[in-house]
N, C-alpha and C positions, 0 to 999 in steps of 0.2 A: 361896297357890298352889292352894287347894281349889276354885277356880272353873274349872280347866281340865277340859274333857271332850273326849276324842279320839273320832274316828269311823272305823270300819273296816266297809265294806259291800261288797256285790256289786251296788250300785245303778247304777254307772256315772255318767256326767255328763250324759246326755241329758235325763233327766226331772227333775221337781220334787221327788222324794222326799227328797233329802239336805237341800235348802233348807228343806222343810217341817219336818223333824226339828229343824233349828237354830232355826226360829221357835218351835217348842214349847218347847225348852229355854230360849230367851231370855225367853219369856213367863213361865216359872217363876222364872228367875234372870236378871235383866237384866244382871248382871255376869259371866255365864258367858263363858268363852273357848273356843269350839269350835276344835279343831285337827283337820284332816283327815289321817289316816294314809294311807288309800287308799280309793277307791270302785271300784277296778278288779279286785277279786277275781273270778275266773271264776264265773259264775252257779252258785249252789248248792254251791260248793267249800268245804265245812266244813273240810277238812284244811288247805287253803291259808290260810284265815282264822286257824286255830289257830296256824300257823307264823308268820304276819305279826304277830299281837298278841304272841306269845311272844318275838318278836325286837325288839319295839318298846317295850313298856311301861316297861322299866326305865330308859330314857333320859328319862322324865318325872319331875317331882317327886313325892314322896310325897303321898298323898291325891288324886291325879289320878283322875278317873273315866273308864273306857274303855268306850265303847259299841260293841259288835260286833253287826251285823245281817247275818248270812248264814243265812237261815232258810227252807229248802225246806219245812219242816213247819209253817209259820205257819197258825194256825187249827185245828191238830190238838190232840191231848192232850199234846204236848210242853210241858214247863214253862217259864214265863219265870223267869229266875233273876238274882240278884245275888250276886257273889262278892267276898270281901275276902281279898286275898292279898298278901303282901310290901309291905303298906302302901298298896296301890292297891285301888280299887274297879273291878268289872267288871260290866257289865250286858248281858244278851242272852238268846238262847234256850238252853235246856239240851239242846244237841244235839252237844256236843263241841267247840264253838269255843273253849273255855277250857282244853282238854286240856293244851297246852304250858305254860300259866301254872300250873295246878294241879300238874303233875308237877315243876315246877322249884322249888316252895315246900315247905318242911318242914311248914308249917302253913297251913291256909286254912279259911275259914268260908263256907258257901253258904246262901242263903235263897231260897225260892220267893217270887216276887212275888205276894202275895195282898192287900196293903192297897190297896184301890182308891182311897183318898184321895190317893195319889200318882200316879194314872193319869188320863187324860182321862176325862171323864164318859161319853162314848160310845166303845166299843171295837169296832173292826171285826174281821172274821175274816181280813183280808188284809194289814193294815198295823200290825203290833204295834210296829214301830220308831217310828212316830209316836204311837201311842195308849198304849203301855206303857213301852217302853224309854227313849225320850227324856225323858218327864217324870220318870220314876224317877231317871234319871242326873242330871237337873237338881236334883232334891230332894236327892240325896246330895251334890251339889256345894255345896248350901247348909248342909250339916252335919246333915241329918236323921239321927237314930241309925240305924245299920244294922239294929238289932234290930227296928225298926218296919216294915221292908219286908215281912216275912212270916215264916212258920215256918222253922226251921232244917231243912236237908236234909243227909243224910250221904252220899248216893249220886249226885252229879252225874255226868252222862254224860261218859265219858273214852274217847276213841278209842284203838284199839290203837296201841302205840308203834312208831314206825318206827325200829327198832334197827339194830344191826350186830353182826357176830359175828367172833371172832378165833380162828383155828385155826393154830397154829404162827406162821409169818410171813405168813399170808394174812388179810386183812380183807375182809369182804364187807358191803356195805350196799345201800341203795336210793336212787333219786331221789325226793325229797320235795317239791320245789318248782321251778318254772321262773319266773325273774324276767322283767321287761320286756325285758332284753337277750338273752334266750334262754339264759342260763346255767342249768345243771342243778345244783341244790343237792342234795347227797347227805346221807344220815344219818350219815355217818362224820365224827367230830370231827377236826379237824386235829391236835389233840394226841394222837390215838390212833396217828398215824403218827410213829414215833420219828425216822426218817431219811428226810425227804421227798425230798431230792436223790437218794438211792439207791433210791427206790421205783419200781415200775412200776404203772401203772394200766391195767386192761383194761376196756373198756366197749363193748358191742355189737360185739365182735370187733376193735376197734381198740386198739392199744397205745400208751400215752403214757408217755414216759420221764421220770420225776421229777415232783415237785410244785413248781410255780413259785411265786415270791413275788409276782408281779404279772401282770396280763393282758398287759402289753407285754413280758414275758419271751420270748414266742413271736413268730414272724414273723406278719405280717398274714394272716389266713386259716387259720392253723395251730391245730389242736386242742391244748389244754393242760389240765392239772389244776392248780388253785390253791387255796390256803387262803383262803376267803372272809371277809368282814368279820363274818359271823355266827358264825364259829368252826367251819365245816364245809367239807369238801372240795367244791369245785365243778368241774364239767366245763364248759369254755368254748371259745370260738373268738375269737381276737384280732380285734376289729372285725367279728365275725360272730356267728352264732346257733347254738349247739350244738344247740338243740332242732330246728333244720332238718336238721342232719346226722343225728341219731338218730331223727327223726320225732316226731310229737305224742305218741306212746306210747313214751317212751324205755325203754331196757332196764331191767328191774326190778332187776337186780343189778349193782352196780359192784364190781370186784375190785381191791383194792390189795394188792400183794405187796411187802413191805418186804424188801429184800435185806440179808443179814448183812454 
């Protein structure tokens, strides 16, 4: 199972970048098994990349290598890193893309990528995904000892937590991610709401009665709150797009009031 390498980027599908990275990986490990998680992260959206990899990696076998390239600071002094957490390897820029992974694990190890033997001979200042991250990921998939990647670091970049607060029977959270269907994923865990059916959700001045079990629980075009597959409350529109209702800049605070 150690040959699996997942890819999460903001490169899109128009250009050759993703294909070139796969070519580099296969040149290092001809038995590598690249798996695309997504290449449609919004450009430079580090927080979204962290959300996606944090909600994806645990569904892969142990020893999978996860390559994440959302790297607005490419060519700057930001560090290239490899992380070992929860039995998985992660490779990418040290800019917060692994925040969700690191926070979810009791123990992790991180190393700055310094051993150029595992990189391409020529390293550009604009495409570290090809020149550093892809070959390092491929070498890790071959079983190269993690300790050989570079020196250990104790302070990987971690983004501020998108949390939620509870005051009495009121829970406040934020929108942390918008998916392809326009669903607004909040920072409020579904399990934090004890009585979903008896709760009310207020967002952007609109009140939603109860937390539904599925998207089809509401009429077509109706706004609803639902416990999403990732374990967080989502604001959705049945067969519509909640992000269009609330705008591209959705309300910062979602209020969930659980009735006694």
